[in-house]
Biopython code that builds the backbone (N, CA, C, O; Angstrom):
import numpy as np
from Bio.PDB.StructureBuilder import StructureBuilder

atoms = [
    (1, "MET", "N", (6.094, 15.378, -13.308)),
    (1, "MET", "CA", (6.837, 14.640, -12.311)),
    (1, "MET", "C", (7.178, 13.270, -12.905)),
    (1, "MET", "O", (6.401, 12.717, -13.683)),
    (2, "GLN", "N", (8.322, 12.736, -12.543)),
    (2, "GLN", "CA", (8.792, 11.457, -13.068)),
    (2, "GLN", "C", (8.502, 10.327, -12.074)),
    (2, "GLN", "O", (8.521, 10.524, -10.859)),
    (3, "CYS", "N", (8.234, 9.142, -12.624)),
    (3, "CYS", "CA", (8.020, 7.961, -11.803)),
    (3, "CYS", "C", (9.331, 7.585, -11.125)),
    (3, "CYS", "O", (10.355, 7.463, -11.796)),
    (4, "PRO", "N", (9.317, 7.400, -9.812)),
    (4, "PRO", "CA", (10.552, 7.025, -9.118)),
    (4, "PRO", "C", (11.026, 5.608, -9.451)),
    (4, "PRO", "O", (12.177, 5.264, -9.182)),
    (5, "VAL", "N", (10.149, 4.784, -10.032)),
    (5, "VAL", "CA", (10.510, 3.408, -10.356)),
    (5, "VAL", "C", (11.191, 3.314, -11.712)),
    (5, "VAL", "O", (12.266, 2.727, -11.835)),
    (6, "ASP", "N", (10.549, 3.905, -12.749)),
    (6, "ASP", "CA", (11.075, 3.717, -14.103)),
    (6, "ASP", "C", (11.327, 5.007, -14.881)),
    (6, "ASP", "O", (11.722, 4.956, -16.045)),
    (7, "GLY", "N", (11.105, 6.155, -14.256)),
    (7, "GLY", "CA", (11.406, 7.433, -14.897)),
    (7, "GLY", "C", (10.353, 7.922, -15.883)),
    (7, "GLY", "O", (10.523, 8.985, -16.480)),
    (8, "GLU", "N", (9.277, 7.177, -16.065)),
    (8, "GLU", "CA", (8.195, 7.567, -16.972)),
    (8, "GLU", "C", (7.484, 8.797, -16.397)),
    (8, "GLU", "O", (7.460, 8.983, -15.181)),
    (9, "THR", "N", (6.913, 9.626, -17.254)),
    (9, "THR", "CA", (6.165, 10.791, -16.796)),
    (9, "THR", "C", (4.855, 10.341, -16.165)),
    (9, "THR", "O", (4.097, 9.579, -16.765)),
    (10, "LEU", "N", (4.594, 10.816, -14.953)),
    (10, "LEU", "CA", (3.371, 10.448, -14.244)),
    (10, "LEU", "C", (2.167, 11.169, -14.845)),
    (10, "LEU", "O", (2.281, 12.287, -15.346)),
    (11, "VAL", "N", (1.022, 10.512, -14.784)),
    (11, "VAL", "CA", (-0.236, 11.062, -15.265)),
    (11, "VAL", "C", (-1.098, 11.362, -14.045)),
    (11, "VAL", "O", (-1.120, 10.593, -13.085)),
    (12, "THR", "N", (-1.801, 12.480, -14.091)),
    (12, "THR", "CA", (-2.700, 12.848, -13.004)),
    (12, "THR", "C", (-4.119, 12.478, -13.394)),
    (12, "THR", "O", (-4.560, 12.765, -14.508)),
    (13, "ALA", "N", (-4.835, 11.840, -12.475)),
    (13, "ALA", "CA", (-6.230, 11.464, -12.698)),
    (13, "ALA", "C", (-7.023, 11.792, -11.450)),
    (13, "ALA", "O", (-6.473, 11.857, -10.351)),
    (14, "GLU", "N", (-8.314, 11.997, -11.623)),
    (14, "GLU", "CA", (-9.183, 12.266, -10.481)),
    (14, "GLU", "C", (-10.059, 11.057, -10.228)),
    (14, "GLU", "O", (-10.738, 10.566, -11.131)),
    (15, "ARG", "N", (-10.039, 10.584, -9.001)),
    (15, "ARG", "CA", (-10.857, 9.448, -8.586)),
    (15, "ARG", "C", (-11.543, 9.827, -7.287)),
    (15, "ARG", "O", (-10.882, 10.176, -6.309)),
    (16, "SER", "N", (-12.853, 9.759, -7.276)),
    (16, "SER", "CA", (-13.650, 10.088, -6.082)),
    (16, "SER", "C", (-13.325, 11.481, -5.559)),
    (16, "SER", "O", (-13.303, 11.705, -4.349)),
    (17, "GLY", "N", (-13.074, 12.412, -6.468)),
    (17, "GLY", "CA", (-12.792, 13.784, -6.075)),
    (17, "GLY", "C", (-11.379, 14.004, -5.558)),
    (17, "GLY", "O", (-11.084, 15.072, -5.021)),
    (18, "VAL", "N", (-10.497, 13.020, -5.707)),
    (18, "VAL", "CA", (-9.122, 13.130, -5.235)),
    (18, "VAL", "C", (-8.180, 12.967, -6.430)),
    (18, "VAL", "O", (-8.299, 12.014, -7.200)),
    (19, "GLU", "N", (-7.248, 13.906, -6.576)),
    (19, "GLU", "CA", (-6.268, 13.797, -7.652)),
    (19, "GLU", "C", (-5.149, 12.852, -7.236)),
    (19, "GLU", "O", (-4.550, 13.003, -6.172)),
    (20, "ILE", "N", (-4.884, 11.883, -8.090)),
    (20, "ILE", "CA", (-3.805, 10.938, -7.825)),
    (20, "ILE", "C", (-2.840, 10.952, -9.006)),
    (20, "ILE", "O", (-3.221, 11.289, -10.128)),
    (21, "ASP", "N", (-1.609, 10.589, -8.747)),
    (21, "ASP", "CA", (-0.600, 10.475, -9.791)),
    (21, "ASP", "C", (-0.303, 9.000, -9.998)),
    (21, "ASP", "O", (-0.108, 8.259, -9.034)),
    (22, "TYR", "N", (-0.267, 8.572, -11.263)),
    (22, "TYR", "CA", (0.048, 7.178, -11.537)),
    (22, "TYR", "C", (0.943, 7.074, -12.757)),
    (22, "TYR", "O", (0.985, 7.969, -13.601)),
    (23, "CYS", "N", (1.657, 5.960, -12.827)),
    (23, "CYS", "CA", (2.575, 5.701, -13.924)),
    (23, "CYS", "C", (1.875, 4.781, -14.928)),
    (23, "CYS", "O", (1.453, 3.683, -14.565)),
    (24, "PRO", "N", (1.747, 5.213, -16.182)),
    (24, "PRO", "CA", (1.088, 4.364, -17.173)),
    (24, "PRO", "C", (1.925, 3.142, -17.556)),
    (24, "PRO", "O", (1.401, 2.183, -18.122)),
    (25, "LYS", "N", (3.215, 3.176, -17.251)),
    (25, "LYS", "CA", (4.097, 2.066, -17.616)),
    (25, "LYS", "C", (4.095, 0.967, -16.549)),
    (25, "LYS", "O", (3.785, -0.184, -16.855)),
    (26, "CYS", "N", (4.436, 1.305, -15.301)),
    (26, "CYS", "CA", (4.510, 0.292, -14.239)),
    (26, "CYS", "C", (3.223, 0.226, -13.415)),
    (26, "CYS", "O", (3.064, -0.667, -12.583)),
    (27, "ARG", "N", (2.304, 1.171, -13.646)),
    (27, "ARG", "CA", (1.007, 1.254, -12.969)),
    (27, "ARG", "C", (1.131, 1.546, -11.471)),
    (27, "ARG", "O", (0.222, 1.247, -10.697)),
    (28, "GLY", "N", (2.256, 2.127, -11.074)),
    (28, "GLY", "CA", (2.426, 2.559, -9.696)),
    (28, "GLY", "C", (1.550, 3.776, -9.418)),
    (28, "GLY", "O", (1.300, 4.581, -10.315)),
    (29, "VAL", "N", (1.089, 3.911, -8.195)),
    (29, "VAL", "CA", (0.209, 5.013, -7.803)),
    (29, "VAL", "C", (0.866, 5.777, -6.664)),
    (29, "VAL", "O", (1.349, 5.183, -5.700)),
    (30, "TRP", "N", (0.880, 7.097, -6.785)),
    (30, "TRP", "CA", (1.460, 7.944, -5.752)),
    (30, "TRP", "C", (0.424, 8.941, -5.290)),
    (30, "TRP", "O", (-0.255, 9.581, -6.093)),
    (31, "LEU", "N", (0.317, 9.062, -3.967)),
    (31, "LEU", "CA", (-0.658, 9.960, -3.358)),
    (31, "LEU", "C", (0.067, 11.019, -2.545)),
    (31, "LEU", "O", (1.087, 10.744, -1.913)),
    (32, "ASP", "N", (-0.466, 12.222, -2.569)),
    (32, "ASP", "CA", (0.069, 13.292, -1.743)),
    (32, "ASP", "C", (-0.470, 13.141, -0.331)),
    (32, "ASP", "O", (-1.389, 12.360, -0.084)),
    (33, "ARG", "N", (0.108, 13.891, 0.586)),
    (33, "ARG", "CA", (-0.307, 13.822, 1.981)),
    (33, "ARG", "C", (-1.814, 14.050, 2.121)),
    (33, "ARG", "O", (-2.358, 15.011, 1.577)),
    (34, "GLY", "N", (-2.464, 13.175, 2.841)),
    (34, "GLY", "CA", (-3.889, 13.307, 3.124)),
    (34, "GLY", "C", (-4.804, 12.704, 2.071)),
    (34, "GLY", "O", (-5.994, 12.529, 2.332)),
    (35, "GLU", "N", (-4.289, 12.380, 0.888)),
    (35, "GLU", "CA", (-5.150, 11.860, -0.169)),
    (35, "GLU", "C", (-5.672, 10.457, 0.136)),
    (35, "GLU", "O", (-6.828, 10.154, -0.159)),
    (36, "LEU", "N", (-4.851, 9.612, 0.714)),
    (36, "LEU", "CA", (-5.313, 8.276, 1.071)),
    (36, "LEU", "C", (-6.430, 8.364, 2.114)),
    (36, "LEU", "O", (-7.412, 7.625, 2.039)),
    (37, "ASP", "N", (-6.280, 9.262, 3.078)),
    (37, "ASP", "CA", (-7.327, 9.446, 4.089)),
    (37, "ASP", "C", (-8.650, 9.856, 3.437)),
    (37, "ASP", "O", (-9.709, 9.357, 3.817)),
    (38, "LYS", "N", (-8.592, 10.756, 2.465)),
    (38, "LYS", "CA", (-9.804, 11.194, 1.769)),
    (38, "LYS", "C", (-10.444, 10.027, 1.016)),
    (38, "LYS", "O", (-11.664, 9.859, 1.046)),
    (39, "ILE", "N", (-9.629, 9.233, 0.350)),
    (39, "ILE", "CA", (-10.141, 8.090, -0.407)),
    (39, "ILE", "C", (-10.822, 7.096, 0.527)),
    (39, "ILE", "O", (-11.914, 6.611, 0.232)),
    (40, "VAL", "N", (-10.183, 6.794, 1.648)),
    (40, "VAL", "CA", (-10.737, 5.839, 2.607)),
    (40, "VAL", "C", (-12.037, 6.375, 3.207)),
    (40, "VAL", "O", (-13.005, 5.628, 3.345)),
    (41, "GLU", "N", (-12.068, 7.648, 3.560)),
    (41, "GLU", "CA", (-13.276, 8.250, 4.132)),
    (41, "GLU", "C", (-14.450, 8.162, 3.164)),
    (41, "GLU", "O", (-15.572, 7.857, 3.568)),
    (42, "ARG", "N", (-14.194, 8.426, 1.897)),
    (42, "ARG", "CA", (-15.269, 8.430, 0.897)),
    (42, "ARG", "C", (-15.711, 7.027, 0.531)),
    (42, "ARG", "O", (-16.845, 6.830, 0.094)),
    (43, "ALA", "N", (-14.842, 6.061, 0.700)),
    (43, "ALA", "CA", (-15.186, 4.683, 0.347)),
    (43, "ALA", "C", (-15.793, 3.922, 1.518)),
    (43, "ALA", "O", (-16.506, 2.942, 1.303)),
    (44, "ALA", "N", (-15.531, 4.344, 2.744)),
    (44, "ALA", "CA", (-15.972, 3.608, 3.922)),
    (44, "ALA", "C", (-17.478, 3.377, 3.987)),
    (44, "ALA", "O", (-17.883, 2.250, 4.274)),
    (45, "PRO", "N", (-18.336, 4.369, 3.739)),
    (45, "PRO", "CA", (-19.770, 4.115, 3.840)),
    (45, "PRO", "C", (-20.275, 3.097, 2.816)),
    (45, "PRO", "O", (-21.280, 2.430, 3.063)),
    (46, "SER", "N", (-19.608, 2.964, 1.686)),
    (46, "SER", "CA", (-20.090, 2.054, 0.656)),
    (46, "SER", "C", (-19.491, 0.656, 0.772)),
    (46, "SER", "O", (-19.848, -0.232, -0.003)),
    (47, "ALA", "N", (-18.592, 0.447, 1.721)),
    (47, "ALA", "CA", (-17.978, -0.877, 1.881)),
    (47, "ALA", "C", (-19.005, -1.837, 2.465)),
    (47, "ALA", "O", (-19.619, -1.544, 3.491)),
    (48, "PRO", "N", (-19.196, -2.992, 1.809)),
    (48, "PRO", "CA", (-20.184, -3.949, 2.318)),
    (48, "PRO", "C", (-19.703, -4.641, 3.587)),
    (48, "PRO", "O", (-18.504, -4.808, 3.815)),
    (49, "GLU", "N", (-20.662, -5.032, 4.394)),
    (49, "GLU", "CA", (-20.341, -5.785, 5.600)),
    (49, "GLU", "C", (-19.882, -7.180, 5.195)),
    (49, "GLU", "O", (-20.342, -7.699, 4.179)),
    (50, "PRO", "N", (-18.991, -7.798, 5.958)),
    (50, "PRO", "CA", (-18.559, -9.150, 5.609)),
    (50, "PRO", "C", (-19.738, -10.119, 5.667)),
    (50, "PRO", "O", (-20.601, -10.019, 6.539)),
    (51, "THR", "N", (-19.757, -11.051, 4.728)),
    (51, "THR", "CA", (-20.799, -12.061, 4.705)),
    (51, "THR", "C", (-20.157, -13.424, 4.895)),
    (51, "THR", "O", (-18.966, -13.609, 4.643)),
    (52, "TYR", "N", (-20.957, -14.364, 5.338)),
    (52, "TYR", "CA", (-20.456, -15.699, 5.606)),
    (52, "TYR", "C", (-21.216, -16.705, 4.760)),
    (52, "TYR", "O", (-22.397, -16.518, 4.468)),
    (53, "SER", "N", (-20.530, -17.773, 4.369)),
    (53, "SER", "CA", (-21.199, -18.843, 3.629)),
    (53, "SER", "C", (-20.612, -20.172, 4.062)),
    (53, "SER", "O", (-19.485, -20.238, 4.551)),
    (54, "ARG", "N", (-21.390, -21.233, 3.877)),
    (54, "ARG", "CA", (-20.908, -22.573, 4.193)),
    (54, "ARG", "C", (-20.288, -23.176, 2.948)),
    (54, "ARG", "O", (-20.722, -22.904, 1.828)),
    (55, "ASP", "N", (-19.272, -23.998, 3.153)),
    (55, "ASP", "CA", (-18.680, -24.663, 1.995)),
    (55, "ASP", "C", (-19.593, -25.788, 1.529)),
    (55, "ASP", "O", (-20.644, -26.004, 2.131)),
    (56, "ASP", "N", (-19.225, -26.507, 0.478)),
    (56, "ASP", "CA", (-20.072, -27.545, -0.120)),
    (56, "ASP", "C", (-20.376, -28.692, 0.841)),
    (56, "ASP", "O", (-21.352, -29.414, 0.637)),
    (57, "HIS", "N", (-19.574, -28.876, 1.870)),
    (57, "HIS", "CA", (-19.752, -29.991, 2.789)),
    (57, "HIS", "C", (-20.551, -29.605, 4.030)),
    (57, "HIS", "O", (-20.742, -30.431, 4.923)),
    (58, "GLY", "N", (-21.018, -28.364, 4.095)),
    (58, "GLY", "CA", (-21.829, -27.932, 5.217)),
    (58, "GLY", "C", (-21.052, -27.741, 6.500)),
    (58, "GLY", "O", (-21.653, -27.670, 7.572)),
    (59, "SER", "N", (-19.742, -27.655, 6.426)),
    (59, "SER", "CA", (-18.944, -27.466, 7.636)),
    (59, "SER", "C", (-18.971, -26.003, 8.059)),
    (59, "SER", "O", (-19.807, -25.227, 7.595)),
    (60, "ARG", "N", (-18.071, -25.646, 8.923)),
    (60, "ARG", "CA", (-18.069, -24.299, 9.500)),
    (60, "ARG", "C", (-18.106, -23.211, 8.419)),
    (60, "ARG", "O", (-17.591, -23.404, 7.317)),
    (61, "PRO", "N", (-18.718, -22.072, 8.746)),
    (61, "PRO", "CA", (-18.805, -20.985, 7.763)),
    (61, "PRO", "C", (-17.436, -20.380, 7.483)),
    (61, "PRO", "O", (-16.561, -20.346, 8.348)),
    (62, "HIS", "N", (-17.280, -19.915, 6.277)),
    (62, "HIS", "CA", (-16.052, -19.231, 5.863)),
    (62, "HIS", "C", (-16.402, -17.805, 5.482)),
    (62, "HIS", "O", (-17.449, -17.538, 4.892)),
    (63, "LYS", "N", (-15.525, -16.914, 5.824)),
    (63, "LYS", "CA", (-15.735, -15.524, 5.480)),
    (63, "LYS", "C", (-15.501, -15.353, 3.980)),
    (63, "LYS", "O", (-14.455, -15.744, 3.462)),
    (64, "LYS", "N", (-16.488, -14.763, 3.280)),
    (64, "LYS", "CA", (-16.311, -14.515, 1.854)),
    (64, "LYS", "C", (-15.293, -13.415, 1.656)),
    (64, "LYS", "O", (-15.244, -12.452, 2.422)),
    (65, "LYS", "N", (-14.481, -13.564, 0.624)),
    (65, "LYS", "CA", (-13.490, -12.531, 0.328)),
    (65, "LYS", "C", (-14.211, -11.297, -0.184)),
    (65, "LYS", "O", (-15.006, -11.362, -1.121)),
    (66, "ARG", "N", (-13.919, -10.181, 0.448)),
    (66, "ARG", "CA", (-14.514, -8.915, 0.062)),
    (66, "ARG", "C", (-13.631, -8.267, -0.982)),
    (66, "ARG", "O", (-12.413, -8.217, -0.811)),
    (67, "GLU", "N", (-14.215, -7.770, -2.059)),
    (67, "GLU", "CA", (-13.425, -7.080, -3.062)),
    (67, "GLU", "C", (-13.016, -5.728, -2.517)),
    (67, "GLU", "O", (-13.795, -5.063, -1.834)),
    (68, "SER", "N", (-11.821, -5.331, -2.811)),
    (68, "SER", "CA", (-11.281, -4.085, -2.315)),
    (68, "SER", "C", (-11.880, -2.899, -3.060)),
    (68, "SER", "O", (-12.072, -2.962, -4.275)),
    (69, "PHE", "N", (-12.177, -1.820, -2.341)),
    (69, "PHE", "CA", (-12.649, -0.616, -2.992)),
    (69, "PHE", "C", (-11.550, -0.003, -3.836)),
    (69, "PHE", "O", (-11.838, 0.761, -4.757)),
    (70, "LEU", "N", (-10.299, -0.320, -3.545)),
    (70, "LEU", "CA", (-9.194, 0.222, -4.331)),
    (70, "LEU", "C", (-9.196, -0.342, -5.745)),
    (70, "LEU", "O", (-8.729, 0.317, -6.674)),
    (71, "GLY", "N", (-9.716, -1.555, -5.920)),
    (71, "GLY", "CA", (-9.797, -2.133, -7.256)),
    (71, "GLY", "C", (-10.631, -1.281, -8.191)),
    (71, "GLY", "O", (-10.263, -1.093, -9.351)),
    (72, "ASP", "N", (-11.752, -0.761, -7.702)),
    (72, "ASP", "CA", (-12.588, 0.127, -8.505)),
    (72, "ASP", "C", (-11.979, 1.503, -8.635)),
    (72, "ASP", "O", (-12.094, 2.147, -9.678)),
    (73, "LEU", "N", (-11.343, 1.948, -7.594)),
    (73, "LEU", "CA", (-10.798, 3.299, -7.570)),
    (73, "LEU", "C", (-9.640, 3.446, -8.540)),
    (73, "LEU", "O", (-9.541, 4.468, -9.218)),
    (74, "PHE", "N", (-8.762, 2.459, -8.626)),
    (74, "PHE", "CA", (-7.566, 2.561, -9.458)),
    (74, "PHE", "C", (-7.701, 1.733, -10.718)),
    (74, "PHE", "O", (-6.762, 1.029, -11.091)),
    (75, "ASP", "N", (-8.831, 1.796, -11.374)),
    (75, "ASP", "CA", (-9.050, 1.050, -12.606)),
    (75, "ASP", "C", (-8.650, 1.932, -13.786)),
    (75, "ASP", "O", (-9.476, 2.677, -14.314)),
    (76, "PHE", "N", (-7.406, 1.852, -14.194)),
    (76, "PHE", "CA", (-6.918, 2.689, -15.297)),
    (76, "PHE", "C", (-6.977, 1.918, -16.587)),
    (76, "PHE", "O", (-6.611, 2.444, -17.638)),
]
sb = StructureBuilder()
sb.init_structure("model")
sb.init_model(0)
sb.init_chain("A")
sb.init_seg("    ")
for serial, (resi, resn, name, xyz) in enumerate(atoms, 1):
    if name == "N":
        sb.init_residue(resn, " ", resi, " ")
    sb.init_atom(name, np.array(xyz, "f"), 0.0, 1.0, " ", f" {name:<3s}", serial, name[0])
structure = sb.get_structure()
């Protein structure tokens, strides 16, 4: 299958038991119907709860930025 963005041949990879297609040139990712749901379901239990911290001045707490599970999933 060809990348709809740049015409490069897509590569198939398996992540968390789900086959995904990605472009090695533009790094675009394409999922078939239902694949995103499977990825989210499998990643949901391992997602950490949001944590809070105070800034250096001791003022109101700020929500720490949570790293996305997609960052680990789509690490090509």
